[in-house]
C-alpha positions in Angstrom: 141.5 157.7 -31.0 141.3 159.5 -27.7 141.2 163.3 -27.8 144.3 165.4 -27.4 145.1 166.5 -23.8 143.6 169.7 -22.5 145.8 172.7 -21.8 147.6 172.6 -18.4 146.3 169.0 -17.8 149.5 166.9 -17.6 147.7 163.9 -16.1 144.0 163.9 -17.1 142.3 161.4 -14.8 138.6 160.8 -15.3 136.9 163.7 -13.7 134.0 161.6 -12.5 136.0 159.2 -10.4 138.7 159.4 -7.8 140.7 156.5 -9.2 143.3 157.2 -11.9 142.3 154.8 -14.6 141.0 151.4 -15.5 140.4 149.5 -18.7 136.6 150.2 -18.4 137.1 153.9 -17.8 139.5 154.1 -20.7 136.9 152.7 -23.0 134.3 155.0 -21.5 136.5 158.1 -22.1 137.0 157.1 -25.8 133.3 156.6 -26.3 132.4 159.8 -24.4 134.3 161.9 -26.9 132.5 160.5 -29.9 129.7 162.9 -30.9 126.4 162.0 -32.5 127.1 164.3 -35.4 130.5 166.0 -35.9 129.0 169.5 -36.6 126.9 169.3 -33.3 130.1 169.0 -31.3 131.0 172.5 -32.2 128.9 175.6 -32.6 125.8 173.6 -33.5 125.4 172.4 -29.9 125.6 175.9 -28.5 123.1 177.2 -31.1 120.7 174.4 -30.4 120.9 174.9 -26.7 120.1 178.6 -27.2 117.3 177.7 -29.5 115.8 175.4 -26.9 115.7 178.3 -24.5 114.0 180.7 -27.0 111.4 178.0 -27.9 110.8 177.4 -24.2 110.1 181.0 -23.5 107.9 181.4 -26.5 105.9 178.4 -25.4 104.9 179.9 -22.0 104.6 183.7 -22.5 101.5 185.5 -23.7 101.3 187.3 -27.1 102.0 190.7 -25.6 105.0 189.7 -23.5 107.5 191.6 -25.7 105.4 194.7 -25.7 107.3 196.6 -23.0 104.5 199.1 -22.7 101.7 196.6 -22.7 99.1 195.8 -20.1 101.1 192.8 -18.9 103.9 195.0 -17.6 101.8 198.1 -16.8 99.5 196.2 -14.5 102.1 193.9 -12.8 101.9 193.5 -9.1 103.6 191.6 -6.4 107.3 190.9 -6.7 107.4 191.7 -10.4 105.6 195.0 -9.8 108.2 195.9 -7.1 111.0 195.1 -9.6 109.4 197.4 -12.2 108.8 200.2 -9.8 112.4 200.1 -8.6 113.7 200.2 -12.2 111.5 203.1 -13.3 112.2 205.3 -10.3 116.0 204.6 -10.4 116.3 205.4 -14.1 114.3 208.6 -13.7 116.4 209.7 -10.7 119.7 211.5 -10.6 123.0 209.7 -9.8 123.7 209.1 -6.1 126.3 207.5 -4.0 126.1 204.6 -3.5 125.5 203.9 -7.2 122.4 201.8 -6.8 120.6 204.2 -4.4 117.5 206.2 -5.2 115.6 208.5 -2.9 112.5 208.3 -5.0 111.6 204.8 -3.5 110.8 204.4 0.2 110.9 208.1 0.7 112.3 209.9 2.6 114.9 207.2 3.4 115.3 206.0 -0.1 116.4 202.5 -1.2 119.0 200.5 -3.0 117.4 198.8 -6.0 119.4 195.6 -5.5 116.8 195.0 -2.8 113.8 195.8 -5.0 115.0 193.0 -7.3 115.4 195.5 -10.1 118.4 193.9 -11.9 121.3 196.3 -11.0 123.4 195.0 -13.8 120.9 196.2 -16.4 119.8 199.2 -14.4 123.4 200.6 -14.3 123.8 200.1 -18.0 120.5 201.7 -18.9 121.2 204.7 -16.7 124.6 205.2 -18.3 122.9 205.1 -21.7 120.0 207.3 -20.6 121.2 210.3 -22.7 120.7 208.1 -25.7 117.8 205.8 -24.9 116.0 207.9 -22.3 114.6 206.8 -19.0 111.2 205.5 -20.0 112.3 202.0 -20.9 111.5 198.4 -19.8 114.3 196.0 -20.1 112.5 193.0 -18.6 111.1 191.4 -21.8 114.7 191.4 -23.3 116.0 190.1 -19.9 113.7 187.1 -20.0 114.8 186.4 -23.6 118.5 186.5 -22.5 117.8 184.3 -19.4 116.1 181.6 -21.4 118.7 181.7 -24.2 121.5 181.3 -21.7 119.9 178.7 -19.6 120.5 175.9 -22.1 123.9 177.3 -22.9 124.9 177.3 -19.2 123.8 173.7 -19.0 126.0 172.7 -22.0 129.0 174.7 -20.5 128.7 172.8 -17.2 128.4 169.4 -18.8 131.4 170.2 -21.0 133.4 171.2 -18.0 132.7 167.7 -16.6 134.1 166.2 -19.8 130.7 165.3 -21.3 131.1 165.7 -25.1 128.5 163.5 -26.7 126.1 165.8 -28.5 122.9 163.9 -27.6 123.8 164.2 -23.9 124.6 167.9 -24.2 121.3 168.6 -26.0 119.4 166.5 -23.5 121.0 168.5 -20.7 120.1 171.8 -22.3 116.5 170.8 -22.9 116.1 169.6 -19.3 117.5 172.9 -17.9 115.0 174.9 -20.0 111.9 172.9 -18.9 113.0 172.4 -15.3 109.8 173.1 -13.3 111.6 175.1 -10.6 113.2 177.3 -13.2 110.0 177.9 -15.2 108.0 178.6 -12.0 110.5 181.3 -10.9 109.2 183.7 -13.6 107.6 185.6 -10.7 111.1 186.8 -9.8 112.8 188.1 -12.9 116.2 188.4 -11.3 116.1 185.0 -9.7 115.4 183.4 -13.0 119.0 184.0 -13.9 120.1 180.5 -13.0 122.4 180.6 -16.0 124.9 182.6 -14.1 125.1 179.8 -11.5 125.6 177.2 -14.2 128.3 179.3 -16.0 130.2 180.1 -12.9 130.2 176.5 -11.8 131.4 175.5 -15.2 134.3 177.9 -14.9 135.1 176.6 -11.4 135.2 173.0 -12.5 137.3 173.8 -15.6 139.8 175.7 -13.3 141.0 172.4 -12.1 142.5 171.8 -15.6 143.1 175.3 -16.8 144.0 178.1 -14.4 142.8 180.7 -16.9 139.3 179.9 -15.7 139.9 181.3 -12.2 139.3 184.9 -13.3 136.2 183.8 -15.1 134.9 182.2 -11.9 135.5 185.5 -10.1 133.7 187.4 -12.8 130.7 185.1 -12.5 130.5 185.8 -8.8 130.5 189.6 -9.4 127.8 189.2 -12.1 125.7 187.1 -9.8 125.8 189.8 -7.2 124.9 192.5 -9.8 121.9 190.4 -10.7 120.7 189.4 -7.3 122.6 189.0 -4.0 120.8 185.6 -3.4 122.5 184.3 -6.5 125.9 185.1 -5.0 124.9 183.5 -1.7 124.0 180.3 -3.7 127.1 180.2 -5.8 129.9 181.0 -3.4 129.6 177.8 -1.3 129.4 175.7 -4.4 132.5 177.3 -5.9 134.3 177.0 -2.6 133.5 173.3 -2.4 134.8 172.8 -6.0 138.0 174.6 -5.2 138.5 172.6 -2.1 138.1 169.4 -4.2 140.6 170.7 -6.7 143.1 171.3 -3.9 142.5 167.9 -2.3 143.2 166.1 -5.5 146.2 168.1 -6.5 144.6 170.0 -9.4 145.1 173.4 -7.9 147.9 174.6 -5.6 147.1 176.5 -2.4 148.8 179.5 -3.9 146.5 179.6 -6.9 143.5 179.2 -4.6 144.6 182.0 -2.4 145.2 184.3 -5.4 141.8 183.4 -6.9 139.9 183.6 -3.7 141.5 186.9 -2.7 140.9 188.5 -6.0 137.2 187.4 -6.0 136.8 188.7 -2.5 138.2 192.1 -3.4 136.0 192.4 -6.5 132.9 191.4 -4.7 133.7 193.7 -1.8 134.1 196.6 -4.2 130.7 196.0 -5.7 129.1 195.6 -2.3 130.4 199.0 -1.2 129.9 200.9 -4.4 126.4 199.5 -4.8 125.2 200.2 -1.3 124.6 196.6 -0.3 126.3 197.1 3.0 124.0 199.8 4.3 121.9 199.4 7.5 118.5 198.1 6.7 115.5 196.8 8.7 115.8 193.1 9.5 113.2 190.7 8.3 111.5 187.8 10.0 110.6 186.1 6.7 113.3 183.4 7.0 111.4 180.2 7.9 108.3 181.5 6.2 109.9 181.4 2.8 111.4 177.9 3.2 111.8 174.7 1.3 109.6 171.8 2.2 112.0 168.8 2.2 109.4 166.8 0.2 109.0 169.5 -2.5 111.7 168.3 -5.0 110.0 164.8 -5.2 106.4 165.8 -4.8 104.8 166.3 -8.4 103.1 169.6 -7.6 101.5 171.3 -10.6 102.8 168.5 -12.8 101.6 168.2 -16.3 102.5 164.6 -16.3 101.2 163.4 -13.0 97.6 164.5 -12.4 96.0 165.3 -9.1 98.7 167.4 -7.4 97.5 170.9 -8.0 98.5 172.2 -4.6 102.0 173.6 -4.1 103.8 171.8 -1.2 104.9 174.6 1.1 105.2 175.1 4.8 101.7 175.1 6.3 101.6 178.9 6.6 104.1 179.4 3.8 104.4 180.7 0.3 104.3 179.5 -3.3 108.0 180.3 -3.4 108.6 176.9 -1.7 107.9 175.3 -5.1 110.9 173.2 -6.1 109.6 170.2 -8.0 112.4 168.6 -10.0 110.1 167.2 -12.7 109.3 163.6 -13.7 112.1 163.4 -16.2 114.7 164.6 -13.8 113.6 162.3 -11.0 113.6 159.2 -13.3 117.0 160.1 -14.7 118.5 160.6 -11.2 117.2 157.3 -10.1 118.4 155.6 -13.2 121.9 157.2 -12.9 122.2 156.1 -9.3 121.3 152.5 -10.2 123.5 152.3 -13.3 126.5 154.0 -11.6 126.2 152.5 -8.1 129.6 150.9 -8.5 131.2 154.3 -9.0 129.3 156.2 -6.3 132.0 155.9 -3.7 134.7 157.2 -6.0 132.4 160.0 -7.2 131.7 161.1 -3.6 135.4 160.9 -2.9 136.2 163.2 -5.8 133.6 165.8 -5.0 133.3 165.7 -1.2 133.6 169.5 -0.9 130.9 170.1 -3.5 128.6 167.6 -1.8 129.1 169.2 1.6 128.3 172.7 0.1 125.1 171.3 -1.5 124.0 169.7 1.7 124.6 172.9 3.6 122.7 175.0 1.2 119.8 172.6 1.3 119.7 172.8 5.1 119.7 176.6 4.9 116.8 176.5 2.4 114.8 174.2 4.7 115.4 176.6 7.6 114.7 176.0 11.2 111.0 175.5 10.5 111.0 172.0 9.0 107.8 171.2 7.2 106.5 167.8 6.2 103.5 167.1 4.0 100.9 169.9 3.7 100.3 170.6 7.3 103.1 169.2 9.4 105.7 171.6 10.9 108.5 171.2 13.4 110.1 174.5 14.7 113.7 173.9 15.8 114.2 177.4 16.9 
C-alpha cells in the first residue's frame, strides 16, 4: 500500500515532476517507498551513512591524524596552518568586541578569525569552555571526524526530502557523497570541508514545501553555515532562495510564509555578521579570477584512481589547485544514465525546479569568474 500522507501535505504530487499524477508515476511512488530491508528504512540507514563517513576518513588519513599535538598538526603550513594559527591565538586571547576578533593576529590591526578559516562555531564554544578545558587545544581532528560522519548523513537527509526512501538508493547516495573527489580533495581547507551543512540546509528547504516547521531549520542551517565559513553561506543562500521560489510558484508555500521565513533568516544572519565582526573594513583582494573554476574540471578525470594518465589538476593557466572539481567516474556515469533513462521527464523536472536550476547556473558562472579557462593553457579574460 502507499505510505500515509506527510504532515501538512494535503495534495502530495510527485516531487520530481510538475504534473499531478499518472498511472506510471503512481506505480513508481508505491515502489519508491518499498525498502530493501525494513530495518534499513529507519535508524539503520542513518547509522550506515555515518559509518560510511567514518570509514572514508580512516581510509585517507595518516596514523597520527588524531594526535592533536602530533607533527602533522604542529608542522602544518598553507591554508591549514593559517587556520591553526588563528585558532591558537584566538583561544589564548581575551574576549573582544566583535566576538571573533583577536589583536594577536595581524598586529597591530588584529583580525577576525572567520577570515583565517578558523571555524568560528567551534572557536566560540572552545573559548567559552576555556576555564574547563584550557586554551591549548586543537579541535581539528574531531572536526574532520564530524565532517565525514555528517557528510553521508546529509546526503541521506537530502534524498529523503526528495521522497527517496529505498534503502539501497539512500546508501548509494551516502557512499557517493563520502568519496566524492571534490569533497575529499578539499581537506586542505578544514572549514570548507563542511559540505554537510549545505546538504542539510537544502534538505530542510525542500522539506519546507510539505512541512512549514522546516522553515526555521533552514534559517538555522544558514546561520551555522556562516559560523563555519562565509563562503558556505554564499553558496547556500541562492540555492535556498531558488527552492523557496519553486515552492511559491507551485503553491506549496504562501508568500506570507516565505516573507516570514526570509525575514527571520535575514535578521539572524545579520546579527551574526555584526556580532562576529564580518562587516568590518578589510583590504580588498584581487584573487577572484585566479581561484576560479575551469569549466572542464567537473568532467576531466584529474588525479583519478580509475582513469590513469591525468595526474595534472585542470586549473586556470596561472591558477591554483583549488580549481579541482572532478565529479568522479561513478557520478559522471550515473548522471548520464539518469539523463538517458529519465529523458521523458526532464521537461517536467525542469518546470518543477526552475528556480533551483537558475541558482545553480548562477553559482557556476560566479565560480568560473570573468577569466574563462579552457584546457590547461587556454584563457579568455572577459573583464
